N, CA, C and O atoms as CSV, one atom per row, in Angstrom:
chain,resi,resn,atom,element,x,y,z
A,1,MET,N,N,-102.540,-12.492,68.613
A,1,MET,CA,C,-103.590,-13.416,68.243
A,1,MET,C,C,-104.545,-12.720,67.280
A,1,MET,O,O,-104.873,-11.545,67.446
A,2,ASP,N,N,-104.975,-13.451,66.294
A,2,ASP,CA,C,-105.938,-12.971,65.305
A,2,ASP,C,C,-107.249,-12.618,66.012
A,2,ASP,O,O,-107.723,-13.376,66.858
A,3,ASN,N,N,-107.832,-11.468,65.666
A,3,ASN,CA,C,-109.072,-11.022,66.318
A,3,ASN,C,C,-110.225,-11.997,66.120
A,3,ASN,O,O,-111.051,-12.166,67.018
A,4,SER,N,N,-110.293,-12.644,64.947
A,4,SER,CA,C,-111.395,-13.587,64.710
A,4,SER,C,C,-111.270,-14.799,65.637
A,4,SER,O,O,-112.275,-15.335,66.102
A,5,ILE,N,N,-110.042,-15.222,65.899
A,5,ILE,CA,C,-109.836,-16.342,66.827
A,5,ILE,C,C,-110.209,-15.919,68.240
A,5,ILE,O,O,-110.881,-16.657,68.960
A,6,ALA,N,N,-109.769,-14.728,68.633
A,6,ALA,CA,C,-110.106,-14.211,69.962
A,6,ALA,C,C,-111.618,-14.066,70.112
A,6,ALA,O,O,-112.165,-14.358,71.176
A,7,ASP,N,N,-112.298,-13.616,69.055
A,7,ASP,CA,C,-113.753,-13.477,69.097
A,7,ASP,C,C,-114.429,-14.838,69.270
A,7,ASP,O,O,-115.387,-14.970,70.032
A,8,LYS,N,N,-113.927,-15.839,68.563
A,8,LYS,CA,C,-114.487,-17.186,68.691
A,8,LYS,C,C,-114.262,-17.739,70.089
A,8,LYS,O,O,-115.144,-18.384,70.656
A,9,LEU,N,N,-113.074,-17.487,70.650
A,9,LEU,CA,C,-112.796,-17.942,72.010
A,9,LEU,C,C,-113.700,-17.220,73.007
A,9,LEU,O,O,-114.234,-17.841,73.926
A,10,ASP,N,N,-113.873,-15.900,72.827
A,10,ASP,CA,C,-114.772,-15.139,73.698
A,10,ASP,C,C,-116.207,-15.665,73.616
A,10,ASP,O,O,-116.905,-15.748,74.626
A,11,ASP,N,N,-116.633,-16.016,72.411
A,11,ASP,CA,C,-117.975,-16.578,72.213
A,11,ASP,C,C,-118.092,-17.918,72.938
A,11,ASP,O,O,-119.098,-18.186,73.595
A,12,GLY,N,N,-117.071,-18.751,72.818
A,12,GLY,CA,C,-117.076,-20.041,73.507
A,12,GLY,C,C,-117.102,-19.882,75.018
A,12,GLY,O,O,-117.787,-20.627,75.719
A,13,ILE,N,N,-116.351,-18.906,75.513
A,13,ILE,CA,C,-116.335,-18.626,76.958
A,13,ILE,C,C,-117.720,-18.168,77.413
A,13,ILE,O,O,-118.224,-18.627,78.438
A,14,SER,N,N,-118.324,-17.272,76.658
A,14,SER,CA,C,-119.653,-16.759,77.002
A,14,SER,C,C,-120.688,-17.886,77.027
A,14,SER,O,O,-121.483,-17.986,77.962
A,15,LYS,N,N,-120.671,-18.727,76.002
A,15,LYS,CA,C,-121.611,-19.851,75.962
A,15,LYS,C,C,-121.358,-20.813,77.114
A,15,LYS,O,O,-122.297,-21.352,77.699
A,16,GLY,N,N,-120.097,-21.023,77.433
A,16,GLY,CA,C,-119.747,-21.903,78.543
A,16,GLY,C,C,-120.255,-21.380,79.873
A,16,GLY,O,O,-120.774,-22.142,80.689
A,17,HIS,N,N,-120.108,-20.071,80.096
A,17,HIS,CA,C,-120.608,-19.467,81.334
A,17,HIS,C,C,-122.135,-19.553,81.414
A,17,HIS,O,O,-122.696,-19.841,82.471
A,18,LYS,N,N,-122.792,-19.300,80.286
A,18,LYS,CA,C,-124.255,-19.396,80.259
A,18,LYS,C,C,-124.708,-20.827,80.511
A,18,LYS,O,O,-125.675,-21.061,81.237
A,19,ALA,N,N,-124.006,-21.782,79.909
A,19,ALA,CA,C,-124.342,-23.188,80.111
A,19,ALA,C,C,-124.117,-23.595,81.561
A,19,ALA,O,O,-124.923,-24.332,82.128
A,20,GLN,N,N,-123.034,-23.123,82.166
A,20,GLN,CA,C,-122.754,-23.443,83.571
A,20,GLN,C,C,-123.849,-22.884,84.473
A,20,GLN,O,O,-124.320,-23.557,85.390
A,21,HIS,N,N,-124.245,-21.648,84.200
A,21,HIS,CA,C,-125.308,-21.023,84.992
A,21,HIS,C,C,-126.625,-21.800,84.841
A,21,HIS,O,O,-127.294,-22.100,85.830
A,22,ALA,N,N,-126.980,-22.114,83.608
A,22,ALA,CA,C,-128.218,-22.866,83.357
A,22,ALA,C,C,-128.154,-24.246,84.009
A,22,ALA,O,O,-129.139,-24.720,84.574
A,23,TYR,N,N,-126.993,-24.882,83.928
A,23,TYR,CA,C,-126.835,-26.208,84.528
A,23,TYR,C,C,-126.993,-26.132,86.039
A,23,TYR,O,O,-127.741,-26.913,86.628
A,24,ASP,N,N,-126.291,-25.191,86.671
A,24,ASP,CA,C,-126.309,-25.087,88.132
A,24,ASP,C,C,-127.691,-24.744,88.682
A,24,ASP,O,O,-128.103,-25.285,89.709
A,25,TYR,N,N,-128.410,-23.845,88.003
A,25,TYR,CA,C,-129.655,-23.332,88.550
A,25,TYR,C,C,-130.918,-23.967,87.997
A,25,TYR,O,O,-131.994,-23.789,88.568
A,26,PHE,N,N,-130.813,-24.705,86.895
A,26,PHE,CA,C,-132.004,-25.325,86.333
A,26,PHE,C,C,-131.811,-26.811,86.067
A,26,PHE,O,O,-132.523,-27.647,86.623
A,27,PHE,N,N,-130.843,-27.133,85.214
A,27,PHE,CA,C,-130.708,-28.516,84.757
A,27,PHE,C,C,-130.302,-29.488,85.859
A,27,PHE,O,O,-130.867,-30.578,85.949
A,28,LYS,N,N,-129.344,-29.122,86.691
A,28,LYS,CA,C,-128.886,-30.045,87.733
A,28,LYS,C,C,-130.017,-30.407,88.695
A,28,LYS,O,O,-130.232,-31.591,88.955
A,29,PRO,N,N,-130.757,-29.414,89.238
A,29,PRO,CA,C,-131.890,-29.780,90.096
A,29,PRO,C,C,-132.961,-30.589,89.345
A,29,PRO,O,O,-133.536,-31.531,89.890
A,30,PHE,N,N,-133.214,-30.207,88.103
A,30,PHE,CA,C,-134.193,-30.928,87.284
A,30,PHE,C,C,-133.763,-32.376,87.084
A,30,PHE,O,O,-134.560,-33.295,87.275
A,31,LEU,N,N,-132.501,-32.580,86.698
A,31,LEU,CA,C,-132.005,-33.938,86.458
A,31,LEU,C,C,-132.025,-34.774,87.727
A,31,LEU,O,O,-132.379,-35.952,87.692
A,32,THR,N,N,-131.650,-34.174,88.840
A,32,THR,CA,C,-131.655,-34.890,90.116
A,32,THR,C,C,-133.072,-35.342,90.464
A,32,THR,O,O,-133.291,-36.486,90.862
A,33,LYS,N,N,-134.021,-34.435,90.309
A,33,LYS,CA,C,-135.424,-34.738,90.615
A,33,LYS,C,C,-135.952,-35.844,89.702
A,33,LYS,O,O,-136.575,-36.795,90.174
A,34,LYS,N,N,-135.706,-35.721,88.406
A,34,LYS,CA,C,-136.221,-36.712,87.458
A,34,LYS,C,C,-135.572,-38.078,87.666
A,34,LYS,O,O,-136.239,-39.104,87.529
A,35,ARG,N,N,-134.275,-38.106,87.996
A,35,ARG,CA,C,-133.606,-39.387,88.244
A,35,ARG,C,C,-134.196,-40.080,89.476
A,35,ARG,O,O,-134.357,-41.300,89.486
A,36,LYS,N,N,-134.514,-39.306,90.503
A,36,LYS,CA,C,-135.152,-39.885,91.698
A,36,LYS,C,C,-136.511,-40.472,91.351
A,36,LYS,O,O,-136.856,-41.570,91.785
A,37,ILE,N,N,-137.270,-39.731,90.570
A,37,ILE,CA,C,-138.593,-40.209,90.149
A,37,ILE,C,C,-138.460,-41.498,89.342
A,37,ILE,O,O,-139.212,-42.449,89.554
A,38,LEU,N,N,-137.502,-41.526,88.417
A,38,LEU,CA,C,-137.313,-42.720,87.594
A,38,LEU,C,C,-136.811,-43.902,88.429
A,38,LEU,O,O,-137.181,-45.044,88.158
A,39,PHE,N,N,-135.986,-43.648,89.427
A,39,PHE,CA,C,-135.504,-44.719,90.281
A,39,PHE,C,C,-136.656,-45.329,91.080
A,39,PHE,O,O,-136.746,-46.548,91.227
A,40,ILE,N,N,-137.525,-44.473,91.587
A,40,ILE,CA,C,-138.707,-44.968,92.306
A,40,ILE,C,C,-139.592,-45.779,91.357
A,40,ILE,O,O,-140.090,-46.843,91.724
A,41,ALA,N,N,-139.784,-45.272,90.135
A,41,ALA,CA,C,-140.575,-45.998,89.139
A,41,ALA,C,C,-139.938,-47.346,88.827
A,41,ALA,O,O,-140.639,-48.346,88.670
A,42,PHE,N,N,-138.609,-47.374,88.736
A,42,PHE,CA,C,-137.888,-48.625,88.487
A,42,PHE,C,C,-138.146,-49.615,89.616
A,42,PHE,O,O,-138.415,-50.791,89.371
A,43,GLN,N,N,-138.062,-49.131,90.857
A,43,GLN,CA,C,-138.290,-50.008,92.011
A,43,GLN,C,C,-139.720,-50.537,92.043
A,43,GLN,O,O,-139.953,-51.668,92.469
A,44,ASP,N,N,-140.667,-49.734,91.599
A,44,ASP,CA,C,-142.077,-50.119,91.630
A,44,ASP,C,C,-142.515,-50.941,90.414
A,44,ASP,O,O,-143.634,-51.454,90.388
A,45,THR,N,N,-141.661,-51.068,89.429
A,45,THR,CA,C,-142.013,-51.777,88.204
A,45,THR,C,C,-141.649,-53.252,88.339
A,45,THR,O,O,-140.551,-53.602,88.772
A,46,SER,N,N,-142.580,-54.092,87.964
A,46,SER,CA,C,-142.356,-55.539,88.014
A,46,SER,C,C,-141.273,-55.952,87.028
A,46,SER,O,O,-141.141,-55.366,85.954
A,47,ALA,N,N,-140.513,-56.951,87.398
A,47,ALA,CA,C,-139.477,-57.479,86.504
A,47,ALA,C,C,-140.095,-58.058,85.229
A,47,ALA,O,O,-139.420,-58.196,84.209
A,48,ARG,N,N,-141.360,-58.387,85.298
A,48,ARG,CA,C,-142.054,-58.940,84.123
A,48,ARG,C,C,-142.485,-57.847,83.142
A,48,ARG,O,O,-142.794,-58.132,81.985
A,49,ASP,N,N,-142.503,-56.619,83.603
A,49,ASP,CA,C,-142.920,-55.490,82.760
A,49,ASP,C,C,-141.710,-54.979,81.963
A,49,ASP,O,O,-141.160,-53.915,82.249
A,50,VAL,N,N,-141.324,-55.753,80.979
A,50,VAL,CA,C,-140.139,-55.434,80.186
A,50,VAL,C,C,-140.296,-54.096,79.471
A,50,VAL,O,O,-139.357,-53.300,79.431
A,51,GLU,N,N,-141.463,-53.847,78.914
A,51,GLU,CA,C,-141.687,-52.579,78.191
A,51,GLU,C,C,-141.582,-51.394,79.144
A,51,GLU,O,O,-140.993,-50.371,78.795
A,52,GLY,N,N,-142.144,-51.519,80.332
A,52,GLY,CA,C,-142.055,-50.448,81.324
A,52,GLY,C,C,-140.612,-50.181,81.740
A,52,GLY,O,O,-140.193,-49.029,81.854
A,53,LEU,N,N,-139.860,-51.248,81.966
A,53,LEU,CA,C,-138.451,-51.101,82.335
A,53,LEU,C,C,-137.645,-50.469,81.206
A,53,LEU,O,O,-136.760,-49.649,81.450
A,54,MET,N,N,-137.953,-50.853,79.971
A,54,MET,CA,C,-137.250,-50.276,78.816
A,54,MET,C,C,-137.568,-48.788,78.682
A,54,MET,O,O,-136.695,-47.995,78.330
A,55,GLU,N,N,-138.802,-48.413,78.959
A,55,GLU,CA,C,-139.180,-46.994,78.883
A,55,GLU,C,C,-138.425,-46.184,79.945
A,55,GLU,O,O,-137.965,-45.076,79.668
A,56,ILE,N,N,-138.299,-46.724,81.136
A,56,ILE,CA,C,-137.525,-46.058,82.189
A,56,ILE,C,C,-136.077,-45.900,81.744
A,56,ILE,O,O,-135.476,-44.843,81.933
A,57,LYS,N,N,-135.519,-46.955,81.151
A,57,LYS,CA,C,-134.130,-46.890,80.673
A,57,LYS,C,C,-133.978,-45.839,79.577
A,57,LYS,O,O,-133.003,-45.088,79.569
A,58,ARG,N,N,-134.935,-45.783,78.654
A,58,ARG,CA,C,-134.881,-44.776,77.583
A,58,ARG,C,C,-134.906,-43.358,78.162
A,58,ARG,O,O,-134.194,-42.475,77.684
A,59,MET,N,N,-135.719,-43.149,79.180
A,59,MET,CA,C,-135.779,-41.824,79.800
A,59,MET,C,C,-134.463,-41.493,80.503
A,59,MET,O,O,-134.001,-40.353,80.448
A,60,MET,N,N,-133.860,-42.476,81.159
A,60,MET,CA,C,-132.563,-42.251,81.810
A,60,MET,C,C,-131.489,-41.916,80.768
A,60,MET,O,O,-130.655,-41.038,80.991
A,61,ILE,N,N,-131.513,-42.607,79.654
A,61,ILE,CA,C,-130.550,-42.345,78.577
A,61,ILE,C,C,-130.733,-40.920,78.050
A,61,ILE,O,O,-129.752,-40.226,77.779
A,62,ALA,N,N,-131.986,-40.484,77.904
A,62,ALA,CA,C,-132.257,-39.124,77.422
A,62,ALA,C,C,-131.741,-38.088,78.424
A,62,ALA,O,O,-131.156,-37.083,78.020
A,63,LEU,N,N,-131.950,-38.319,79.720
A,63,LEU,CA,C,-131.443,-37.399,80.740
A,63,LEU,C,C,-129.919,-37.354,80.721
A,63,LEU,O,O,-129.322,-36.283,80.834
A,64,ASP,N,N,-129.293,-38.522,80.578
A,64,ASP,CA,C,-127.826,-38.576,80.517
A,64,ASP,C,C,-127.299,-37.823,79.298
A,64,ASP,O,O,-126.295,-37.118,79.391
A,65,ALA,N,N,-127.970,-37.970,78.158
A,65,ALA,CA,C,-127.550,-37.270,76.938
A,65,ALA,C,C,-127.671,-35.755,77.106
A,65,ALA,O,O,-126.800,-35.004,76.667
A,66,LEU,N,N,-128.752,-35.316,77.741
A,66,LEU,CA,C,-128.930,-33.888,78.002
A,66,LEU,C,C,-127.807,-33.362,78.892
A,66,LEU,O,O,-127.241,-32.302,78.627
A,67,GLU,N,N,-127.489,-34.104,79.941
A,67,GLU,CA,C,-126.424,-33.672,80.848
A,67,GLU,C,C,-125.068,-33.656,80.139
A,67,GLU,O,O,-124.274,-32.738,80.345
A,68,GLN,N,N,-124.804,-34.650,79.318
A,68,GLN,CA,C,-123.539,-34.679,78.579
A,68,GLN,C,C,-123.434,-33.503,77.616
A,68,GLN,O,O,-122.352,-32.939,77.451
A,69,GLU,N,N,-124.521,-33.131,76.988
A,69,GLU,CA,C,-124.513,-31.993,76.066
A,69,GLU,C,C,-124.210,-30.703,76.816
A,69,GLU,O,O,-123.427,-29.877,76.347
A,70,MET,N,N,-124.823,-30.530,77.969
A,70,MET,CA,C,-124.546,-29.345,78.787
A,70,MET,C,C,-123.081,-29.332,79.217
A,70,MET,O,O,-122.429,-28.288,79.168
A,71,GLN,N,N,-122.564,-30.476,79.633
A,71,GLN,CA,C,-121.170,-30.551,80.064
A,71,GLN,C,C,-120.215,-30.239,78.913
A,71,GLN,O,O,-119.142,-29.677,79.134
A,72,THR,N,N,-120.594,-30.597,77.697
A,72,THR,CA,C,-119.769,-30.281,76.529
A,72,THR,C,C,-119.630,-28.769,76.367
A,72,THR,O,O,-118.527,-28.268,76.150
A,73,TYR,N,N,-120.737,-28.045,76.470
A,73,TYR,CA,C,-120.685,-26.581,76.367
A,73,TYR,C,C,-119.864,-25.980,77.503
A,73,TYR,O,O,-119.066,-25.069,77.286
A,74,ILE,N,N,-120.062,-26.492,78.708
A,74,ILE,CA,C,-119.325,-25.982,79.865
A,74,ILE,C,C,-117.834,-26.218,79.691
A,74,ILE,O,O,-117.031,-25.310,79.909
A,75,ASN,N,N,-117.460,-27.423,79.303
A,75,ASN,CA,C,-116.042,-27.756,79.143
A,75,ASN,C,C,-115.396,-27.021,77.969
A,75,ASN,O,O,-114.226,-26.644,78.037
A,76,THR,N,N,-116.152,-26.821,76.906
A,76,THR,CA,C,-115.635,-26.056,75.768
A,76,THR,C,C,-115.332,-24.626,76.199
A,76,THR,O,O,-114.314,-24.058,75.804
A,77,GLY,N,N,-116.207,-24.048,77.001
A,77,GLY,CA,C,-115.974,-22.701,77.517
A,77,GLY,C,C,-114.740,-22.638,78.399
A,77,GLY,O,O,-113.963,-21.687,78.317
A,78,LYS,N,N,-114.555,-23.643,79.240
A,78,LYS,CA,C,-113.370,-23.690,80.104
A,78,LYS,C,C,-112.096,-23.814,79.276
A,78,LYS,O,O,-111.089,-23.170,79.574
A,79,MET,N,N,-112.144,-24.641,78.239
A,79,MET,CA,C,-110.976,-24.806,77.372
A,79,MET,C,C,-110.672,-23.512,76.618
A,79,MET,O,O,-109.508,-23.158,76.429
A,80,ALA,N,N,-111.713,-22.814,76.190
A,80,ALA,CA,C,-111.521,-21.534,75.491
A,80,ALA,C,C,-110.888,-20.515,76.428
A,80,ALA,O,O,-110.038,-19.730,76.007
A,81,GLU,N,N,-111.295,-20.521,77.700
A,81,GLU,CA,C,-110.697,-19.610,78.689
A,81,GLU,C,C,-109.208,-19.891,78.859
A,81,GLU,O,O,-108.391,-18.971,78.906
A,82,ILE,N,N,-108.868,-21.170,78.948
A,82,ILE,CA,C,-107.457,-21.550,79.091
A,82,ILE,C,C,-106.672,-21.116,77.865
A,82,ILE,O,O,-105.583,-20.554,77.980
A,83,GLN,N,N,-107.231,-21.380,76.692
A,83,GLN,CA,C,-106.566,-21.012,75.435
A,83,GLN,C,C,-106.343,-19.501,75.361
A,83,GLN,O,O,-105.259,-19.043,75.002
A,84,LEU,N,N,-107.362,-18.748,75.696
A,84,LEU,CA,C,-107.264,-17.285,75.627
A,84,LEU,C,C,-106.230,-16.767,76.643
A,84,LEU,O,O,-105.426,-15.895,76.315
A,85,SER,N,N,-106.252,-17.290,77.845
A,85,SER,CA,C,-105.293,-16.805,78.858
A,85,SER,C,C,-103.871,-17.228,78.497
A,85,SER,O,O,-102.926,-16.484,78.758
A,86,THR,N,N,-103.705,-18.393,77.910
A,86,THR,CA,C,-102.376,-18.846,77.483
A,86,THR,C,C,-101.853,-17.973,76.357
A,86,THR,O,O,-100.675,-17.615,76.348
A,87,ASN,N,N,-102.718,-17.623,75.399
A,87,ASN,CA,C,-102.315,-16.777,74.275
A,87,ASN,C,C,-102.043,-15.350,74.726
A,87,ASN,O,O,-101.185,-14.675,74.158
A,88,ASP,N,N,-102.768,-14.879,75.748
A,88,ASP,CA,C,-102.542,-13.515,76.248
A,88,ASP,C,C,-101.185,-13.382,76.939
A,88,ASP,O,O,-100.595,-12.301,76.960
A,89,LYS,N,N,-100.695,-14.490,77.505
A,89,LYS,CA,C,-99.394,-14.451,78.202
A,89,LYS,C,C,-98.224,-14.376,77.226
A,89,LYS,O,O,-97.128,-13.945,77.585
A,90,HIS,N,N,-98.468,-14.798,75.999
A,90,HIS,CA,C,-97.376,-14.818,75.016
A,90,HIS,C,C,-97.383,-13.632,74.141
A,90,HIS,O,O,-96.527,-13.506,73.265
């Protein structure tokens, strides 16, 4: 395997591990807490308060986007690990 490819895979693995660590110890608890807060706010918001409900939805969308971005880094790292181990066997 070309060293530059191996270096890129190693970089992807490293970023994936860092993202997994950050997700497990910071983002996941943060997202869980914020989603609970937003759910309570949703329950307490009148159906007539369309702007308030839309703001809650926008915040949920932002949290979901953040989580998806973290999962992308984590999954990219996992795929790089598989690629590197598969190439090492050959």
